[in-house]
KOLLO-23144 format. One line per field, with one value per residue (C-alpha): x, y, z; residue in three letters. Coordinates in nm, 3 decimals, padded with zeros to 5 digits, always signed. Example, Ala and Ser with C-alpha at 12.3 -4.5 7.8 and 13.67 -1.06 7.14 Angstrom:
2
xx	(+01.230, +01.367)
yy	(-00.450, -00.106)
zz	(+00.780, +00.714)
rest	(ALA, SER)
***
This chain:
589
xx	(+06.667, +06.768, +06.939, +06.635, +06.410, +06.639, +06.648, +06.269, +06.220, +06.463, +06.303, +05.949, +06.036, +06.208, +05.887, +05.687, +05.905, +05.951, +05.576, +05.522, +05.798, +05.874, +05.692, +05.707, +05.374, +05.311, +05.281, +05.631, +05.783, +05.613, +05.696, +06.057, +06.063, +05.925, +06.195, +06.463, +06.326, +06.295, +06.648, +06.791, +06.608, +06.389, +06.073, +06.004, +05.848, +05.518, +05.511, +05.612, +05.333, +05.077, +04.899, +04.815, +04.615, +04.434, +04.053, +04.050, +04.236, +04.005, +03.700, +03.829, +03.883, +03.528, +03.385, +03.565, +03.378, +03.045, +03.124, +03.221, +02.878, +02.696, +02.901, +02.867, +02.489, +02.466, +02.339, +02.515, +02.411, +02.050, +02.064, +02.237, +01.967, +01.690, +01.842, +02.012, +01.706, +01.679, +01.729, +01.646, +01.955, +02.324, +02.283, +01.988, +02.215, +02.478, +02.223, +02.098, +02.459, +02.615, +02.334, +02.315, +02.696, +02.732, +02.477, +02.641, +02.992, +02.883, +02.852, +03.057, +03.418, +03.411, +03.657, +03.415, +03.130, +03.320, +03.448, +03.089, +02.961, +03.226, +03.112, +02.748, +02.813, +03.004, +02.712, +02.458, +02.641, +02.646, +02.270, +02.205, +02.454, +02.654, +03.030, +03.158, +03.425, +03.147, +03.038, +03.335, +03.535, +03.222, +03.157, +03.496, +03.468, +03.114, +03.236, +03.512, +03.262, +03.030, +03.308, +03.319, +02.962, +03.012, +03.291, +03.261, +03.269, +03.644, +03.911, +04.091, +03.801, +03.791, +04.166, +04.194, +03.899, +04.067, +04.380, +04.168, +03.981, +04.306, +04.451, +04.139, +03.839, +03.619, +03.643, +03.496, +03.266, +02.935, +02.895, +02.712, +02.876, +03.097, +02.788, +02.748, +03.045, +03.025, +02.672, +02.730, +03.066, +02.903, +02.607, +02.826, +03.063, +02.779, +02.631, +02.972, +03.005, +02.656, +02.679, +03.042, +03.131, +02.982, +03.161, +03.503, +03.532, +03.619, +03.454, +03.732, +03.773, +03.798, +03.879, +03.525, +03.574, +03.940, +03.849, +03.523, +03.645, +03.849, +03.962, +04.180, +04.403, +04.353, +04.425, +04.244, +04.384, +04.283, +04.485, +04.476, +04.336, +04.575, +04.870, +05.181, +05.065, +04.800, +04.882, +05.182, +05.208, +05.196, +05.567, +05.658, +05.455, +05.663, +05.361, +05.488, +05.760, +05.631, +05.787, +05.481, +05.191, +05.057, +04.842, +04.564, +04.295, +04.188, +03.828, +03.770, +03.435, +03.231, +03.448, +03.740, +04.086, +04.182, +04.529, +04.690, +04.989, +05.294, +05.197, +04.851, +04.819, +04.666, +04.382, +04.265, +04.013, +04.123, +04.055, +04.349, +04.317, +04.636, +04.670, +04.890, +04.912, +04.793, +05.157, +05.218, +05.015, +05.331, +05.476, +05.174, +05.180, +05.522, +05.395, +05.307, +04.978, +04.795, +04.525, +04.319, +04.000, +03.687, +03.452, +03.310, +03.243, +03.538, +03.579, +03.611, +03.254, +03.124, +03.039, +03.209, +03.171, +03.541, +03.671, +03.607, +03.700, +03.807, +03.916, +04.177, +04.320, +04.690, +04.782, +05.088, +05.209, +05.179, +05.504, +05.488, +05.493, +05.790, +05.836, +05.754, +05.461, +05.666, +05.964, +05.745, +05.578, +05.237, +05.046, +05.248, +05.191, +04.825, +04.688, +04.555, +04.652, +04.678, +04.478, +04.523, +04.637, +04.459, +04.637, +04.490, +04.182, +04.379, +04.480, +04.859, +04.977, +05.275, +05.417, +05.211, +05.496, +05.715, +05.462, +05.587, +05.299, +05.220, +04.986, +04.622, +04.674, +04.358, +04.425, +04.185, +04.249, +04.131, +04.123, +03.955, +03.654, +03.844, +04.075, +03.817, +03.770, +04.135, +04.267, +03.979, +04.158, +04.505, +04.733, +04.838, +04.496, +04.279, +03.971, +03.872, +03.558, +03.422, +03.292, +03.098, +02.970, +02.964, +02.768, +02.497, +02.496, +02.208, +02.002, +01.798, +02.012, +02.083, +01.802, +01.951, +02.300, +02.160, +01.952, +02.261, +02.448, +02.150, +02.155, +02.526, +02.463, +02.169, +02.358, +02.661, +02.455, +02.244, +02.549, +02.429, +02.763, +03.091, +03.156, +03.410, +03.176, +02.885, +03.103, +03.233, +02.878, +02.775, +03.073, +02.988, +02.623, +02.696, +02.922, +02.673, +02.379, +02.571, +02.560, +02.936, +03.153, +03.475, +03.669, +03.496, +03.562, +03.931, +03.945, +03.760, +04.022, +04.255, +04.571, +04.776, +04.553, +04.555, +04.934, +04.973, +04.753, +04.934, +05.279, +05.178, +05.110, +05.475, +05.595, +05.352, +05.474, +05.835, +05.758, +05.579, +05.813, +06.130, +05.999, +06.000, +05.622, +05.639, +05.929, +05.758, +05.436, +05.619, +05.762, +05.415, +05.278, +05.548, +05.445, +05.080, +05.167, +04.981, +04.649, +04.447, +04.254, +04.576, +04.708, +04.385, +04.423, +04.790, +04.700, +04.433, +04.664, +04.951, +04.738, +04.561, +04.901, +05.038, +04.728, +04.775, +05.124, +05.085, +04.803, +04.545, +04.580, +04.955, +04.915, +04.654, +04.820, +05.168, +05.042, +04.807, +05.069, +05.183, +04.826, +04.767, +05.097, +05.006, +04.665, +04.818, +05.081, +04.808, +04.592, +04.287, +04.033, +04.203, +03.875, +03.878, +04.225, +04.134, +03.826, +04.032, +04.274, +03.982, +03.844, +04.179, +04.287, +03.981, +04.039, +04.204, +04.070, +04.380, +04.560, +04.475, +04.731, +04.587, +04.304, +04.249, +03.908, +04.064, +04.316, +04.038, +03.846, +04.160, +04.211, +03.848, +03.770, +04.073, +04.155, +04.473, +04.628, +04.498, +04.140, +04.182, +04.345, +04.069, +03.773, +03.943, +04.118, +03.796, +03.644, +03.947, +03.919, +03.543, +03.542, +03.832, +03.644, +03.325, +03.506, +03.731, +03.435, +03.213, +03.464, +03.534, +03.160, +03.070, +03.382, +03.500, +03.862)
yy	(-09.929, -09.837, -09.504, -09.382, -09.456, -09.263, -08.963, -08.967, -08.989, -08.703, -08.476, -08.550, -08.509, -08.176, -08.046, -08.053, -07.823, -07.590, -07.554, -07.512, -07.257, -07.086, -06.790, -06.958, -07.090, -07.466, -07.473, -07.327, -07.568, -07.876, -07.782, -07.728, -08.075, -08.229, -08.053, -08.194, -08.548, -08.514, -08.378, -08.664, -08.920, -09.051, -08.991, -08.971, -08.662, -08.847, -08.909, -08.552, -08.408, -08.683, -08.490, -08.208, -08.453, -08.602, -08.616, -08.507, -08.185, -08.100, -08.174, -07.926, -07.665, -07.707, -07.685, -07.352, -07.218, -07.337, -07.170, -06.848, -06.850, -06.891, -06.607, -06.373, -06.413, -06.348, -06.697, -06.720, -06.365, -06.457, -06.751, -06.546, -06.281, -06.538, -06.765, -06.538, -06.351, -06.234, -06.527, -06.471, -06.637, -06.682, -07.056, -06.987, -06.760, -07.035, -07.286, -07.044, -06.986, -07.332, -07.544, -07.368, -07.335, -07.714, -07.772, -07.522, -07.653, -08.003, -07.889, -07.567, -07.490, -07.361, -07.074, -06.851, -06.957, -06.834, -06.523, -06.425, -06.502, -06.312, -05.952, -06.060, -06.223, -05.918, -05.688, -05.942, -05.977, -05.598, -05.578, -05.859, -05.734, -06.060, -06.100, -06.198, -06.416, -06.657, -06.691, -06.668, -06.973, -07.194, -07.058, -07.184, -07.518, -07.574, -07.517, -07.777, -08.028, -07.969, -08.049, -08.408, -08.488, -08.537, -08.605, -08.252, -08.097, -08.039, -08.048, -08.311, -08.555, -08.515, -08.556, -08.863, -09.020, -08.946, -09.127, -09.421, -09.450, -09.428, -09.715, -09.930, -09.820, -10.088, -09.911, -09.581, -09.404, -09.234, -08.865, -08.925, -09.251, -09.083, -08.918, -09.236, -09.106, -08.734, -08.672, -08.827, -08.649, -08.317, -08.359, -08.451, -08.165, -07.913, -08.024, -07.971, -07.621, -07.512, -07.649, -07.572, -07.292, -07.012, -07.151, -07.202, -06.893, -06.553, -06.215, -05.992, -05.674, -05.726, -05.506, -05.365, -05.208, -05.120, -04.931, -04.789, -04.438, -04.289, -03.998, -04.242, -04.308, -04.011, -03.639, -03.384, -03.046, -02.777, -02.575, -02.208, -02.016, -01.731, -01.954, -02.049, -02.401, -02.295, -02.425, -02.620, -02.992, -03.240, -03.307, -02.936, -02.882, -03.144, -03.368, -03.670, -03.787, -03.717, -03.933, -04.048, -03.974, -04.058, -03.823, -04.054, -03.830, -03.476, -03.353, -03.070, -02.906, -03.211, -03.457, -03.666, -03.732, -04.074, -04.232, -03.893, -03.878, -03.652, -03.430, -03.340, -02.957, -02.820, -02.567, -02.326, -02.491, -02.845, -03.082, -03.322, -03.657, -03.808, -04.160, -04.205, -04.134, -03.826, -03.757, -03.707, -03.387, -03.213, -03.256, -03.093, -02.799, -02.714, -02.695, -02.335, -02.306, -02.589, -02.519, -02.762, -02.881, -02.701, -02.988, -03.202, -03.521, -03.733, -03.735, -04.114, -04.142, -03.984, -04.186, -04.094, -04.268, -04.210, -04.414, -04.724, -04.817, -05.180, -05.436, -05.676, -05.982, -06.035, -06.375, -06.571, -06.537, -06.158, -06.012, -05.748, -05.996, -05.905, -05.568, -05.225, -05.060, -04.756, -04.954, -05.186, -04.902, -05.055, -04.759, -04.759, -05.130, -05.165, -04.815, -04.823, -04.640, -04.818, -04.630, -04.873, -05.226, -05.464, -05.766, -06.007, -05.791, -05.476, -05.186, -05.172, -04.852, -04.637, -04.513, -04.675, -04.668, -04.874, -05.157, -05.490, -05.687, -06.039, -06.309, -06.261, -05.887, -05.694, -05.375, -05.083, -04.949, -04.652, -04.736, -04.652, -04.871, -05.094, -05.212, -05.460, -05.663, -05.628, -05.778, -05.999, -06.307, -06.185, -06.424, -06.133, -06.111, -06.387, -06.169, -05.826, -05.687, -05.345, -05.136, -04.886, -04.841, -05.212, -05.293, -05.546, -05.850, -05.890, -06.194, -06.247, -06.542, -06.685, -06.942, -07.051, -07.093, -07.297, -07.505, -07.587, -07.691, -07.905, -08.069, -08.145, -08.305, -08.509, -08.636, -08.734, -08.887, -09.102, -09.221, -09.074, -08.894, -08.910, -08.627, -08.476, -08.490, -08.349, -08.064, -07.995, -07.978, -07.747, -07.516, -07.494, -07.412, -07.130, -06.969, -07.008, -06.878, -06.574, -06.681, -06.642, -06.429, -06.567, -06.310, -06.415, -06.780, -06.708, -06.515, -06.797, -07.056, -07.099, -07.164, -07.220, -07.511, -07.656, -07.635, -07.783, -08.077, -08.136, -08.121, -08.347, -08.627, -08.616, -08.663, -08.948, -09.113, -09.082, -09.257, -09.535, -09.596, -09.578, -09.837, -09.594, -09.625, -10.002, -09.990, -09.724, -09.925, -10.234, -10.030, -09.898, -10.254, -10.353, -10.073, -10.171, -10.541, -10.631, -10.511, -10.323, -10.123, -09.998, -09.912, -09.724, -09.521, -09.453, -09.336, -09.102, -08.951, -08.906, -08.729, -08.518, -08.405, -08.322, -08.128, -07.895, -07.810, -07.807, -07.800, -08.075, -08.161, -08.218, -08.422, -08.646, -08.697, -08.767, -09.018, -09.194, -09.433, -09.523, -09.608, -09.821, -10.004, -10.077, -10.216, -10.433, -10.567, -10.663, -10.807, -10.610, -10.376, -10.037, -09.841, -09.782, -09.630, -09.414, -09.275, -09.216, -09.005, -08.794, -08.728, -08.679, -08.428, -08.218, -08.240, -07.898, -07.748, -07.702, -07.407, -07.105, -07.214, -07.564, -07.454, -07.140, -07.065, -07.074, -06.810, -06.605, -06.577, -06.547, -06.174, -06.052, -06.252, -06.125, -06.486, -06.625, -06.969, -07.075, -07.012, -07.263, -07.517, -07.479, -07.525, -07.717, -07.973, -08.128, -08.113, -08.290, -08.569, -08.603, -08.620, -08.870, -09.103, -09.089, -09.137, -09.420, -09.597, -09.581, -09.625, -09.999, -10.058, -09.907, -10.039, -10.356, -10.461)
zz	(-11.399, -11.758, -11.823, -12.022, -11.726, -11.489, -11.723, -11.764, -11.390, -11.316, -11.577, -11.457, -11.089, -11.159, -11.317, -10.992, -10.777, -11.074, -11.119, -10.745, -10.685, -11.017, -11.167, -11.506, -11.630, -11.617, -11.995, -12.037, -11.783, -11.928, -12.287, -12.178, -12.021, -12.341, -12.544, -12.312, -12.343, -12.721, -12.755, -12.548, -12.760, -12.478, -12.679, -13.051, -13.216, -13.252, -12.876, -12.795, -13.010, -12.957, -12.681, -12.921, -13.133, -12.833, -12.849, -12.484, -12.564, -12.855, -12.640, -12.381, -12.655, -12.791, -12.440, -12.393, -12.696, -12.552, -12.220, -12.402, -12.568, -12.237, -12.093, -12.392, -12.405, -12.031, -11.957, -11.621, -11.523, -11.600, -11.360, -11.090, -11.109, -11.057, -10.791, -10.538, -10.412, -10.050, -09.809, -09.443, -09.294, -09.371, -09.422, -09.650, -09.854, -09.873, -10.000, -10.266, -10.371, -10.377, -10.526, -10.865, -10.874, -10.835, -11.110, -11.348, -11.282, -11.376, -11.737, -11.763, -11.691, -11.334, -11.386, -11.584, -11.354, -11.048, -11.233, -11.315, -10.966, -10.765, -10.841, -10.809, -10.471, -10.343, -10.428, -10.295, -09.962, -09.919, -09.977, -09.729, -09.472, -09.485, -09.473, -09.822, -09.654, -09.557, -09.921, -10.156, -10.041, -10.043, -10.394, -10.513, -10.332, -10.465, -10.821, -10.767, -10.626, -10.922, -11.164, -11.033, -11.137, -11.513, -11.758, -11.897, -11.549, -11.561, -11.829, -11.619, -11.643, -12.021, -12.061, -11.835, -12.013, -12.346, -12.226, -12.113, -12.444, -12.638, -12.436, -12.381, -12.594, -12.440, -12.102, -12.229, -11.983, -12.047, -11.975, -11.647, -11.534, -11.275, -11.125, -10.916, -10.720, -10.800, -10.674, -10.327, -10.300, -10.397, -10.160, -09.863, -09.946, -09.974, -09.643, -09.483, -09.635, -09.530, -09.175, -09.088, -09.329, -09.114, -08.808, -08.962, -09.182, -09.031, -09.073, -09.200, -09.400, -09.773, -10.074, -10.081, -09.738, -09.801, -10.120, -09.986, -09.904, -10.194, -09.976, -09.779, -10.079, -10.312, -10.296, -10.513, -10.617, -10.864, -11.113, -11.012, -11.314, -11.233, -11.155, -11.354, -11.448, -11.699, -12.051, -11.924, -11.986, -11.699, -11.756, -11.754, -11.436, -11.256, -11.191, -11.382, -11.144, -10.795, -10.526, -10.332, -10.568, -10.914, -11.122, -11.239, -11.387, -11.467, -11.448, -11.694, -11.767, -11.666, -11.857, -11.741, -11.886, -11.751, -11.738, -11.794, -12.030, -11.982, -12.278, -12.147, -12.113, -11.795, -11.799, -11.533, -11.298, -11.384, -11.096, -11.053, -10.876, -10.731, -10.589, -10.284, -09.914, -09.731, -09.643, -10.013, -09.996, -09.874, -10.223, -10.383, -10.145, -10.282, -10.641, -10.728, -10.912, -10.732, -10.474, -10.262, -10.430, -10.315, -10.408, -10.127, -10.325, -10.438, -10.813, -10.812, -10.684, -11.004, -11.314, -11.643, -11.977, -12.050, -11.757, -11.549, -11.195, -11.194, -10.936, -11.075, -10.898, -10.972, -11.113, -11.005, -11.363, -11.376, -11.504, -11.231, -10.940, -10.720, -10.892, -10.758, -10.934, -11.031, -11.163, -11.367, -11.563, -11.496, -11.639, -11.962, -12.029, -11.936, -11.990, -11.633, -11.316, -10.980, -10.718, -10.427, -10.343, -10.104, -09.956, -09.702, -09.666, -09.578, -09.800, -09.836, -09.669, -09.759, -10.087, -10.362, -10.613, -10.377, -10.333, -10.471, -10.617, -10.496, -10.635, -10.526, -10.457, -10.545, -10.739, -10.766, -11.116, -11.316, -11.685, -12.011, -12.109, -12.362, -12.082, -11.950, -12.268, -12.369, -12.046, -11.927, -12.062, -11.973, -11.785, -11.566, -11.398, -11.255, -11.242, -11.369, -11.210, -11.315, -11.025, -11.238, -11.590, -11.671, -11.983, -11.907, -12.137, -12.381, -12.279, -12.598, -12.709, -12.364, -12.405, -12.739, -12.592, -12.302, -12.546, -12.752, -12.437, -12.329, -12.672, -12.635, -12.296, -12.430, -12.736, -12.529, -12.244, -12.476, -12.667, -12.998, -13.034, -12.847, -12.601, -12.843, -13.144, -12.942, -12.811, -13.162, -13.298, -13.014, -13.069, -13.438, -13.367, -13.118, -13.377, -13.662, -13.456, -13.331, -12.965, -12.966, -13.191, -13.334, -13.130, -12.806, -12.889, -12.937, -12.609, -12.435, -12.527, -12.231, -12.430, -12.115, -12.010, -12.363, -12.389, -12.040, -12.135, -12.465, -12.306, -12.015, -12.262, -12.369, -12.011, -11.956, -12.276, -12.158, -11.829, -12.012, -12.305, -12.092, -11.849, -11.555, -11.511, -11.477, -11.230, -11.016, -11.025, -10.902, -10.614, -10.528, -10.531, -10.286, -10.050, -10.087, -10.024, -10.342, -10.200, -10.467, -10.205, -10.045, -10.391, -10.466, -10.147, -10.230, -10.583, -10.448, -10.187, -10.437, -10.696, -10.430, -10.297, -10.641, -10.743, -10.443, -10.570, -10.948, -11.203, -11.176, -11.545, -11.516, -11.197, -11.358, -11.698, -11.558, -11.300, -11.545, -11.691, -11.338, -11.243, -11.552, -11.503, -11.140, -11.235, -11.507, -11.266, -11.019, -11.295, -11.180, -11.337, -11.396, -11.376, -10.997, -11.027, -11.329, -11.154, -10.837, -11.044, -11.171, -10.824, -10.652, -10.917, -10.828, -10.451, -10.432, -10.113, -09.896, -10.052, -10.267, -10.530, -10.572, -10.801, -11.004, -10.855, -10.506, -10.610, -10.768, -10.438, -10.222, -10.283, -10.298, -09.983, -09.793, -09.701, -09.549, -09.595, -09.251, -09.371, -09.655, -09.425, -09.167, -09.403, -09.683, -09.463, -09.340, -09.689, -09.837, -09.581, -09.617, -09.998, -09.995, -09.759, -09.965, -10.299, -10.179, -10.022, -10.329, -10.616, -10.550, -10.509, -10.847, -11.026, -10.847, -10.874)
rest	(MET, PRO, VAL, GLU, ALA, TRP, ILE, SER, LEU, VAL, VAL, VAL, LEU, SER, VAL, PHE, PRO, LEU, MET, ALA, LEU, SER, ARG, LEU, GLY, PRO, ASP, VAL, ILE, LEU, LEU, GLY, ALA, VAL, VAL, VAL, LEU, LEU, THR, LEU, GLY, ILE, ILE, GLU, PRO, ALA, GLN, ALA, LEU, GLY, GLY, PHE, ALA, SER, PRO, GLY, LEU, PHE, THR, VAL, ALA, PHE, MET, TYR, VAL, LEU, VAL, ALA, ALA, ILE, ARG, GLN, THR, GLY, GLY, ILE, ASP, LEU, ILE, ILE, ARG, HIS, VAL, LEU, GLY, ARG, PRO, ALA, THR, GLU, ARG, GLY, ALA, LEU, ILE, ARG, LEU, VAL, LEU, PRO, VAL, VAL, ALA, LEU, SER, GLY, PHE, LEU, ASN, ASN, THR, PRO, VAL, VAL, ALA, THR, TYR, ILE, PRO, ALA, VAL, LEU, GLY, TRP, SER, ARG, ARG, LEU, GLY, LEU, ALA, PRO, GLN, ARG, LEU, LEU, MET, PRO, LEU, SER, PHE, ALA, SER, ILE, LEU, GLY, GLY, THR, ILE, THR, LEU, MET, GLY, THR, SER, THR, ASN, LEU, VAL, VAL, HIS, GLY, LEU, LEU, VAL, GLU, ARG, ALA, PRO, GLU, LEU, ALA, LEU, GLY, LEU, LEU, ASP, ILE, ALA, TRP, ILE, GLY, VAL, PRO, VAL, ALA, LEU, VAL, GLY, LEU, ALA, TYR, LEU, VAL, VAL, LEU, GLY, PRO, ARG, LEU, LEU, PRO, VAL, ARG, ARG, GLY, PRO, ALA, GLU, ALA, PHE, ASP, ASN, PRO, ARG, GLU, PHE, THR, ILE, GLU, MET, GLU, VAL, ASP, PRO, ALA, GLY, PRO, LEU, VAL, ASP, ARG, THR, VAL, GLU, GLU, ALA, GLY, LEU, ARG, HIS, LEU, GLN, ALA, LEU, PHE, LEU, VAL, GLU, ILE, GLU, ARG, ALA, GLY, ASN, VAL, VAL, SER, VAL, VAL, GLY, PRO, GLY, GLU, ARG, LEU, LYS, GLY, GLY, ASP, ARG, LEU, VAL, PHE, ALA, GLY, THR, ARG, GLU, GLY, ALA, VAL, GLU, LEU, GLN, GLN, VAL, ARG, GLY, LEU, ILE, PRO, SER, ARG, HIS, GLY, GLU, SER, ASN, LEU, GLU, LYS, ALA, TYR, SER, GLU, ARG, ARG, LEU, VAL, GLU, ALA, VAL, VAL, SER, GLY, GLU, CYS, GLN, PHE, VAL, GLY, GLN, ARG, ILE, ARG, ASP, GLY, HIS, PHE, ARG, THR, LEU, TYR, GLY, ALA, ALA, VAL, LEU, ALA, VAL, CYS, ARG, GLY, GLY, GLU, ARG, VAL, ALA, GLY, ASN, LEU, GLY, GLN, VAL, ARG, LEU, GLN, PRO, ALA, ASP, VAL, LEU, LEU, LEU, GLU, ALA, ARG, PRO, PRO, PHE, ILE, GLU, ARG, HIS, ARG, GLN, SER, ARG, ASP, PHE, LEU, LEU, ILE, SER, PRO, LEU, ASN, GLY, GLU, ALA, ARG, PRO, VAL, HIS, GLU, LYS, ALA, TRP, LEU, ALA, TRP, SER, ILE, LEU, ALA, GLY, VAL, VAL, ALA, LEU, ALA, SER, LEU, GLY, VAL, LEU, SER, VAL, MET, ASN, ALA, ALA, MET, LEU, GLY, ALA, THR, LEU, VAL, LEU, LEU, THR, GLY, CYS, CYS, SER, VAL, GLU, ALA, ALA, LYS, ARG, GLY, LEU, ASP, THR, GLN, VAL, LEU, LEU, THR, ILE, GLY, ALA, SER, PHE, GLY, LEU, GLY, ALA, ALA, LEU, GLU, SER, SER, GLY, ALA, ALA, GLY, ILE, LEU, ALA, GLU, GLY, ALA, LEU, GLY, LEU, ALA, ALA, GLY, ASP, PRO, LEU, LEU, LEU, LEU, ILE, GLY, VAL, TYR, LEU, LEU, VAL, ALA, LEU, LEU, THR, GLU, LEU, VAL, THR, ASN, ASN, ALA, ALA, ALA, VAL, ILE, THR, PHE, PRO, LEU, VAL, MET, ALA, GLY, ALA, GLU, SER, LEU, GLY, VAL, ASN, PRO, MET, PRO, PHE, VAL, VAL, ALA, VAL, MET, PHE, ALA, ALA, SER, ALA, SER, PHE, LEU, THR, PRO, ILE, GLY, TYR, GLN, THR, ASN, LEU, MET, VAL, HIS, GLY, PRO, GLY, GLY, TYR, ARG, LEU, ALA, ASP, PHE, LEU, ARG, LEU, GLY, GLY, GLY, LEU, ASN, LEU, LEU, THR, ALA, VAL, VAL, ALA, LEU, THR, LEU, ILE, PRO, VAL, ILE, TRP, PRO, PHE)
***
């Protein structure tokens, strides 16, 4: 094997454990790998940057704008309101939930679909008296299954198709061509979720129950009008650096001061709300001028226009992961106070300031209203769900946004325009018609996904140009004894394994040149292998880290890894059997 091939192979193989184990984002790791390959002369600048000019990447970007328009106009909320209803049984509820999610995810990025559904499903389950654990994981899995129905269902499908068209334009697929495999896979998967989901998923406490009683994690005191704290600042009163408590808000004359700063002056009769344990009350009893609150109702149960109560799911890329809340100065950075932390369905007990955050932790935050829009697209949080005072979206233009999306689908399906041109036209129309503001479009662009896709092309180019792809393909052919069906199964299993550890886009793009080299060496049609890459990259049912929607439901559902293995293991096997059976039938070798 040439030296260039060895270097390419070492760099690419080092990327996978880094993405699986490091807190660095996949975009940073992949871009770093491209820089290394470029510096060592393995790839040329045109190859390193070629992914950023890919039609697949631009198609993904335009689709993000279309999804932002549907979300801003309340299009998804409108559907949720009409389809959930009041089913009589748990399985009836599952059917009402998963069918529209599959349909939506066939044409919209599933991350915003799931993000919009989660708070609605939590409220719906409470009204019906159902355990949200029986609904949230099927919600995520249904969105993944829906993404396999069309080319625009996932960014991975679009990117792999872009690679295919760039290499062999005559093999281009229509928008709905993969539905021959995607629809059977989705139907079998949904039947599995509806029949076995209620049996395999537990009923367990979640954040809703853990945060239900504010008096369990807050203490309320009042400033004695005749005491020494009147007209003193929070800092001067010694309330800024308490050991086991945080001062999160002050109620004063029917209004609230949220996320209290050290310079805030106290007034007689102020009602102070502290977050922490009941044991922390000992500290407050030692502060002269504070008396126990005489109000029966918790202040957090009241609605104020000046503040919001928010549940936020911590991302694996949050800069506070592994840090204690107090040491990280969470309140200073985000302008929000942590009231409680839920992990694995249970509220984390003990000194709140000493809690070290972990991915998928659910935080109950008190924040000012701008916090929600400011951080909704933040990498630090997978999901931000307001618990009170949420502004309802205006639905007047929802029909227009849906009509534009339907037009994009029609133009691409009928072959009038390519998928990229149709998506570009649709993105332009939603901006011109006011369905989506420029600011919302910018926020809707997932730059991490776009950078990951662009950088992955550079690694794929290195494997191909250095000869490593051809050599690895020859080795794979040897293991498969030259049998294309065995090679197809091997490709599916490899990509499915990688996508559980790293991002599905990276797994698909990096393995694409290996797949094409293997098909060329066998002298067979590459299409079965390309389609297998698409489906295997979406087969992320085993772990919460395999797919972003899995991580999004992990915290709110109070799930554990064993829950994903129990329900997702069978689904992984079932979808693999269906896909590998049908792919060679639709696209013969």
